[in-house]
C-alpha positions in Angstrom: 0.9 -7.0 -12.4 -1.7 -4.7 -11.0 -4.2 -3.1 -13.5 -3.6 0.3 -11.8 -0.7 2.2 -13.3 2.1 2.9 -10.8 1.9 5.9 -8.5 -1.8 6.7 -9.3 -3.0 6.0 -5.8 -0.1 8.0 -4.3 -0.6 11.0 -6.5 -4.3 11.3 -5.8 -3.7 10.3 -2.1 -1.3 13.2 -1.8 -3.8 15.6 -3.4 -6.4 14.4 -1.0 -4.0 14.8 1.9 -3.3 18.4 0.9 -7.0 19.1 0.6 -7.8 17.6 4.0 -4.9 19.5 5.6 -6.1 22.8 4.2 -9.7 22.1 5.4 -8.3 21.1 8.8 -6.3 24.4 9.0 -9.2 26.4 7.9 -11.6 24.8 10.4 -9.0 25.3 13.1 -8.6 29.0 12.3 -12.4 29.4 12.4 -12.5 27.6 15.8 -10.1 30.2 17.2 -6.9 28.1 17.6 -3.6 29.9 17.3 -1.8 29.8 14.0 1.1 27.5 15.2 -1.4 25.0 16.5 -3.4 25.1 13.3 -0.2 24.5 11.2 0.9 21.7 13.5 -2.5 20.0 13.1 -2.5 20.5 9.3 1.0 18.9 9.0 -0.1 16.0 11.2 -3.2 15.4 9.1 -1.2 15.7 5.9 1.5 13.2 7.0 -1.2 10.7 8.3 -3.1 10.7 4.9 0.1 10.7 2.9 1.3 7.6 4.7 -2.0 5.9 4.1 -1.8 6.7 0.4 1.7 5.3 0.2 0.7 2.2 2.1 -2.3 1.6 -0.2 0.0 1.9 -3.3 2.4 -0.6 -1.8 -0.5 -3.1 -1.1 -1.8 -2.7 -4.7 1.7 -3.2 -6.2 2.9 -6.1 -4.2 0.9 -9.1 -5.4 0.8 -12.6 -4.2 2.7 -15.1 -6.3 0.5 -17.1 -8.7 -0.4 -20.5 -7.3 1.5 -23.4 -8.9 -0.5 -26.2 -10.3 0.1 -29.6 -8.5 2.3 -32.0 -10.5 0.4 -34.5 -12.6 0.8 -38.0 -10.9 0.8 -39.8 -14.3 3.8 -37.9 -15.6 6.0 -38.3 -12.6 9.4 -39.7 -13.4 10.8 -42.2 -10.9 12.8 -40.1 -8.5 15.5 -41.7 -6.3 14.8 -41.8 -2.6 16.7 -39.6 -0.2 19.2 -42.4 0.2 19.8 -42.4 -3.6 18.2 -45.8 -4.1 15.7 -46.4 -6.9 12.6 -48.3 -5.7 
């Protein structure tokens, strides 16, 4: 299990995506772009950062399986062959 509680990365990633989208819209307005182009740009930036946050959360929550220790050669029981014969 990951030491990070669930949905923390997504929550703060969405907050960050909103902040970046607002800054993007503000800078677009100051640069003289039309309102519809500014909103389109802000939505695109928001979706891009939100997908990155969701992907980061998925990577943190999906862990690799723990490696299994190799069997101890001294404790092996005699296993029959594939043919079913004991050797």
